[in-house]
C-alpha positions in Angstrom: -0.2 0.1 0.0 3.0 2.5 0.7 4.1 2.1 -2.9 0.5 2.8 -4.5 1.3 6.7 -4.6 4.5 6.0 -6.4 2.3 3.9 -9.5 0.0 6.7 -9.9 2.3 9.2 -12.2 2.9 6.3 -14.8 -0.7 5.8 -15.4 -1.8 9.4 -15.0 -0.3 10.6 -18.5 -1.8 7.8 -20.7 -5.0 9.2 -19.2 -4.6 12.7 -19.6 -3.3 11.9 -23.6 -6.9 10.7 -23.8 -9.1 12.9 -21.6 -7.0 16.5 -22.6 -7.5 16.5 -26.2 -11.1 16.1 -25.4 -11.4 18.6 -22.5 -9.7 21.1 -24.8 -12.4 20.8 -27.9 -15.2 21.3 -25.5 -13.5 24.5 -24.2 -13.8 25.9 -27.5 -16.7 28.1 -28.1 -16.6 26.9 -31.3 -17.1 23.5 -30.4 -20.6 22.8 -29.7 -21.5 24.2 -33.4 -19.1 21.6 -34.8 -20.1 19.1 -33.0 -24.0 20.0 -33.9 -22.3 20.0 -38.0 -21.0 16.6 -37.5 -24.8 15.0 -36.3 -26.2 16.6 -39.4 -23.6 15.4 -42.0 -23.8 12.0 -40.7 -27.8 12.1 -40.5 -27.7 13.5 -44.2 -25.2 10.6 -44.9 -27.4 7.2 -43.5 -31.0 8.8 -44.4 -29.9 8.8 -48.1 -27.4 5.3 -48.2 -27.9 1.7 -48.5 -28.8 1.8 -44.7 -31.3 4.4 -44.8 -34.2 1.8 -43.9 -32.2 1.7 -40.5 -32.2 5.5 -40.3 -35.9 5.8 -40.3 -36.5 3.1 -37.9 -33.9 3.9 -35.6 -35.6 7.6 -36.0 -39.4 6.5 -34.9 -38.1 3.2 -32.8 -40.7 2.8 -29.8 -39.2 4.3 -26.5 -41.5 4.2 -23.2 -42.1 3.0 -19.7 -44.7 1.3 -17.5 -46.3 1.5 -14.2 -48.4 -0.8 -13.8 -50.9 -0.8 -16.1 -49.9 3.0 -16.6 -48.0 2.8 -20.1 -46.3 6.0 -22.0 -45.2 5.1 -25.1 -43.8 7.4 -27.5 -40.9 7.5 -30.6 -37.4 8.2 -30.3 -38.4 11.3 -32.7 -41.2 12.4 -30.7 -38.6 12.1 -27.4 -36.4 14.0 -28.3 -38.7 17.4 -29.9 -40.9 17.1 -26.8 -38.8 16.2 -24.2 -35.3 16.5 -24.6 -35.7 19.6 -26.2 -37.2 20.9 -23.2 -34.1 21.2 -21.6 -32.5 23.3 -24.5 -35.3 25.7 -24.4 -35.2 25.5 -20.8 -31.6 27.1 -21.1 -33.0 29.3 -23.5 -35.4 31.0 -21.1 -32.2 31.5 -18.6 -30.6 33.3 -21.0 -33.4 35.7 -21.7 -34.2 36.1 -18.8 -30.3 36.5 -17.9 -29.6 39.6 -20.7 -33.1 41.1 -19.7 -32.1 42.0 -16.2 -28.6 42.2 -15.9 -26.9 41.5 -19.6 -27.1 43.7 -23.0 -30.5 43.9 -22.7 -31.0 45.1 -19.4 -31.1 48.9 -20.9 -33.3 50.1 -23.6 -30.2 51.8 -25.0 -28.4 49.0 -25.2 -31.0 46.6 -25.9 -32.4 48.4 -28.7 -30.1 47.4 -31.6 -30.5 43.8 -31.2 -33.7 44.1 -30.7 -34.6 46.2 -33.7 -32.2 43.9 -35.4 -34.0 40.3 -34.2 -37.1 42.2 -34.8 -36.2 42.8 -38.7 -34.7 39.3 -39.4 -37.9 37.6 -38.0 -40.5 39.8 -40.2 -38.6 39.7 -43.4 -37.9 36.2 -43.9 -41.8 35.5 -43.1 -43.0 38.1 -45.8 -40.2 36.8 -48.0 -41.1 33.1 -47.4 -45.0 33.9 -48.1 -44.3 35.7 -51.1 -43.9 31.9 -52.4 -46.7 30.0 -50.4 -49.3 32.2 -50.0 -51.7 29.5 -49.6 -52.2 26.0 -49.5 -50.4 23.6 -46.7 -47.2 25.5 -47.4 -48.7 28.8 -46.1 -48.5 27.4 -42.7 -44.1 27.0 -42.8 -43.9 31.1 -42.3 -42.2 30.6 -39.0 -39.2 28.0 -40.3 -37.0 31.0 -41.4 -37.6 33.3 -38.6 -35.1 31.7 -36.4 -31.6 31.7 -36.0 -29.3 29.3 -34.1 -27.1 30.5 -31.5 -24.3 27.3 -31.7 -24.2 28.0 -35.1 -24.0 31.4 -35.9 -21.5 32.1 -32.1 -19.4 29.4 -33.6 -18.6 30.7 -36.7 -17.8 33.7 -35.4 -15.6 32.8 -32.8 -13.6 30.7 -35.3 -13.1 34.4 -37.4 -11.0 35.3 -33.7 -9.6 38.4 -32.9 -10.0 39.4 -36.8 -13.6 40.8 -36.1 -14.8 43.2 -32.8 -15.8 41.7 -29.1 -18.4 43.4 -29.0 -20.2 41.9 -32.8 -20.1 38.7 -30.8 -21.8 39.9 -27.8 -24.6 41.8 -30.7 -24.8 39.0 -32.4 -25.6 36.9 -28.7 -28.2 39.6 -27.9 -30.1 39.6 -31.4 -30.2 35.1 -31.6 -32.1 35.8 -27.5 -34.5 38.0 -28.7 -34.6 35.9 -31.9 -35.3 32.9 -30.0 -37.9 34.9 -27.7 -39.3 35.4 -30.7 -39.9 32.2 -32.1 -40.8 30.3 -29.1 -44.0 33.5 -28.9 -44.4 31.7 -32.3 -44.6 28.3 -31.2 -46.8 29.4 -28.2 -49.2 31.5 -30.5 -49.1 30.1 -33.8 -48.1 26.4 -33.6 -50.7 25.5 -30.7 -53.5 22.6 -31.2 -56.2 22.3 -29.5 -55.9 23.4 -25.8 -57.0 21.5 -23.0 -57.8 24.2 -20.3 -57.6 21.5 -17.4 -53.8 20.3 -18.4 -53.2 24.4 -18.7 -54.9 25.1 -15.5 -52.5 22.5 -14.0 -49.5 23.8 -16.2 -50.3 27.0 -14.9 -51.0 25.9 -11.1 -46.9 24.4 -11.1 -45.5 27.9 -12.4 -47.2 29.7 -9.6 -45.5 27.0 -7.3 -42.3 27.9 -8.6 -42.8 31.7 -8.3 -43.7 31.3 -4.5 -41.1 28.8 -4.0 -39.2 31.3 -5.8 -40.2 34.3 -3.7 -39.9 32.4 -0.5 -36.1 31.7 -1.3 -36.2 28.3 -1.7 -33.2 27.3 -3.7 -32.5 23.4 -3.9 -32.6 22.3 -7.4 -34.4 18.9 -6.7 -37.7 21.5 -6.3 -37.6 23.0 -9.3 -36.4 19.8 -11.0 -39.8 18.2 -9.5 -42.1 21.4 -10.7 -40.5 21.7 -14.4 -41.4 17.9 -14.6 -44.9 18.7 -13.4 -45.3 22.0 -15.8 -44.1 20.2 -18.6 -46.7 17.5 -18.2 -49.1 20.0 -18.5 -48.1 21.5 -21.4 -47.8 18.8 -22.4 -51.1 17.4 -22.5 -52.4 20.7 -22.9 -52.1 21.3 -26.6 -49.5 24.0 -26.0 -45.8 23.0 -26.8 -43.9 21.0 -24.3 -40.9 23.3 -24.9 -42.8 26.5 -23.9 -43.0 25.2 -20.4 -39.0 24.9 -20.6 -39.0 28.7 -21.8 -41.2 29.7 -18.6 -39.6 27.5 -15.8 -36.2 29.7 -16.9 -38.2 32.8 -16.8 -39.3 32.5 -13.6 -35.6 30.4 -12.2 -34.0 33.3 -9.6 -31.8 35.3 -10.7 -30.1 36.6 -7.1 -27.2 35.3 -5.4 -27.8 34.2 -1.3 -24.6 36.3 -0.4 -23.8 39.8 -1.9 -20.5 40.4 -3.0 -18.8 42.0 -0.1 -20.3 39.4 2.3 -18.3 36.5 0.5 -14.6 37.3 1.8 -15.8 37.3 5.3 -18.1 33.8 4.9 -14.8 32.0 2.7 -12.4 33.5 5.7 -14.7 31.9 8.4 -15.2 28.5 7.2 -11.6 28.1 6.2 -10.0 29.5 9.5 -12.6 27.0 11.2 -11.5 24.5 8.9 -7.8 25.0 9.6 -8.5 25.2 13.4 -10.5 21.6 13.5 -7.7 19.7 11.6 -4.7 21.5 13.6 -4.7 19.2 16.5 -4.9 15.8 14.0 -1.3 15.4 14.6 -0.7 13.7 10.7 -3.9 11.9 11.3 -5.6 12.2 7.6 -9.1 11.4 8.8 -11.0 14.6 9.2 -13.3 15.4 12.4 -16.9 15.8 12.2 -15.9 19.6 13.1 -14.0 19.6 9.6 -16.2 18.4 7.7 -19.2 20.9 8.6 -16.2 23.7 8.4 -15.8 22.1 5.0 -19.8 21.9 4.0 -20.3 25.4 4.8 -17.2 26.2 2.4 -18.6 24.4 -0.2 -22.0 26.0 0.9 -20.9 29.3 0.7 -19.1 28.9 -2.9 -22.4 27.2 -4.5 -24.5 30.3 -3.2 -22.2 32.6 -4.4 -23.6 32.1 -7.9 -27.3 32.8 -8.5 -29.2 29.5 -9.6 -29.8 31.2 -13.1 -25.9 30.9 -13.4 -25.8 27.8 -11.7 -28.0 25.9 -14.5 -26.8 27.3 -17.2 -23.2 26.8 -16.5 -23.9 22.9 -15.4 -26.9 22.6 -18.7 -24.4 24.3 -21.1 -22.0 21.5 -21.8 -25.0 18.9 -21.7 -27.3 21.1 -24.4 -24.1 22.0 -26.2 -22.7 18.4 -26.7 -25.7 16.0 -26.1 -29.1 17.2 -26.5 -28.7 19.2 -29.9 -26.4 16.7 -31.8 -29.3 14.1 -30.7 -31.6 16.8 -31.9 -29.5 17.2 -35.3 -29.2 13.5 -35.8 -33.1 12.7 -35.5 -34.1 15.6 -37.2 -31.6 16.6 -40.1 -32.0 12.8 -42.0 -33.7 13.7 -45.4 -34.3 10.8 -48.0 -34.2 12.0 -51.2 -35.9 10.1 -53.8 -39.0 9.9 -56.4 -37.6 13.4 -57.1 -34.5 15.0 -58.5 -32.8 17.6 -55.7 -33.1 20.1 -58.5 -36.6 20.0 -58.1 -36.3 20.0 -54.1 -34.5 23.1 -55.0 -37.7 24.4 -57.0 -39.9 23.4 -54.7 -42.1 26.8 -53.4 -41.3 25.7 -49.5 -37.5 25.1 -49.8 -37.3 28.4 -52.1 -39.3 30.5 -49.5 -37.0 29.3 -46.9 -33.6 29.6 -48.5 -34.1 33.0 -50.0 -36.7 33.7 -46.3 -32.9 32.8 -44.3 -30.3 34.3 -46.6 -31.9 37.1 -48.3 -34.5 38.3 -46.2 -32.4 37.5 -42.7 -29.5 39.7 -43.6 -32.2 42.5 -45.1 -33.7 42.8 -41.9 -31.3 42.8 -39.4 -29.6 45.1 -41.9 -32.2 47.4 -42.7 -34.2 47.8 -38.8 -30.7 48.5 -37.5 -29.4 51.1 -39.8 -33.4 52.9 -39.1 -32.8 52.4 -35.2 -29.1 54.3 -35.6 -30.5 56.7 -38.1 -33.3 58.0 -35.8 -31.0 57.9 -33.1 -32.9 55.0 -30.8 -29.6 52.9 -30.3 -25.8 53.6 -31.4 -23.8 51.5 -33.4 -21.2 49.7 -31.2 -17.4 51.3 -31.5 -15.3 50.1 -34.0 -18.4 47.6 -35.8 -19.1 48.9 -39.6 -22.5 48.5 -41.7 -20.1 45.7 -43.3 -20.3 43.9 -39.6 -24.2 44.4 -39.3 -24.9 42.9 -42.8 -22.1 40.0 -41.7 -23.7 39.3 -38.3 -27.4 39.6 -40.7 -26.1 36.5 -43.0 -24.7 35.1 -39.6 -28.6 35.0 -38.0 -29.7 33.2 -41.2 -28.4 30.1 -40.2 -31.7 28.8 -39.0 -30.7 24.9 -38.4 -31.6 23.9 -34.9 -34.9 26.0 -34.2 -35.8 26.4 -38.3 -36.4 22.3 -37.9 -37.9 22.5 -35.0 -40.5 24.8 -36.4 -40.3 22.5 -39.9 -41.6 19.8 -37.6 -44.5 22.1 -36.0 -45.5 23.6 -39.2 -45.2 20.9 -41.6 -47.0 18.2 -40.5 -46.8 15.8 -43.4 -42.8 14.1 -44.4 -42.9 14.5 -48.2 -43.3 18.9 -47.3 -40.9 18.5 -44.7 -38.2 16.8 -47.0 -38.6 20.4 -48.9 -37.9 22.6 -45.7 -35.3 20.5 -44.6 -33.7 20.8 -47.5 -34.1 24.6 -47.6 -32.9 25.2 -44.1 -29.5 22.9 -44.8 -28.7 24.1 -47.8 -29.5 28.3 -46.7 -27.5 27.7 -43.3 -24.7 26.5 -45.2 -24.5 29.5 -47.7 -25.4 31.8 -45.3 -22.1 30.8 -42.7 -20.0 31.1 -46.0 -21.4 34.5 -46.9 -21.6 35.9 -43.7 -17.9 35.0 -42.6 -16.3 36.7 -45.9 -18.6 39.8 -45.1 -17.2 39.7 -41.9 -13.7 39.3 -42.7 -13.9 42.5 -45.4 -15.6 44.5 -43.0 -12.7 44.8 -40.6 -12.1 48.1 -39.1 -8.9 49.1 -37.3 -10.2 48.3 -33.7 -11.0 44.7 -34.1 -8.2 43.6 -32.8 -8.0 45.7 -29.8 
């Protein structure tokens, strides 16, 4: 046993060689976007390979559980879109609240530019789509090109590094969050089936209890998780899309810390001093006394409560959302099997054209035009070091619809045949928008970009 510690260094480098590259990759801000793209490519290749039947069997595979005589069985596609994505929308809700209270959207002057940009980036794509889909079942797809994929857009901007101003990333994040809020409202009000008032009432009651718990100062994660499941089930049965529950729970999650920043140093010192005093008489004994353990627990509690529940949830869930939930969503939803029609026929369909032009033309025009109007009317200011070339470039990056666009496509177009056109449009426009946006951002580089 005495030799055991000497053996550890021999194994440590081997483990580090395996783990360190993974940790370094996950630490990259662009990594989640790269992972998402990889999942989408795998889905497209799989869905058009000789093994395409296995892909569709996998997506529609029944998954569920039974409790006595009660069973809940849904397809994997359904569980991912109505269940797993609730966590994604919960994080969206957390980020919206954080931005509104302490972030870029916390003051009217700072919020004006991204809000106007996002508004233009939602209105113009929808109008362009409707110009090509005025009537018929495809008419309901107008919400598809309104969305922006934060992971992809910010990932590309991060890859450009110091060649673009840092403030541009803040602008894009704020724009995308307002855009997400708009997309959630569209889902709630325009893509909702018949509403069960009883189930919706239970969901609202769950939200009310969550708010009361927050007001009472209850900060335990488990309490909010249980209430979150209650609210989700209520929305799931109500007819309002269950992902709206995620956003609403995020919005009622507390942002305040238990301890003020001025209190923290003394609280931390008190716990550390108590721990040192408790172990001072150990005489080399490595076992901790109950008193020492209590001081460690106090220290841990202080460190945890130094962050707000919103910050803790965001920090805890971001890796899961970026590297697990969104790639699974892409794998399940991006697989489009093109058969029976040529690719040129798919590209020329009015749904495909509406989605592509909405994202690739409507987004940048809307973002630029309403931003320009807001600045000229002195409602907003253009950030220092940012040029109009940058704003147009961000407009194109906002045209990367992907995750949210695919999600709305599933709600808007009920038949697989029509979804083929929208998904091809989303994927095509997202790739082109990313390329064009990157080029424009590099062309619009300002003298202060490297600051």
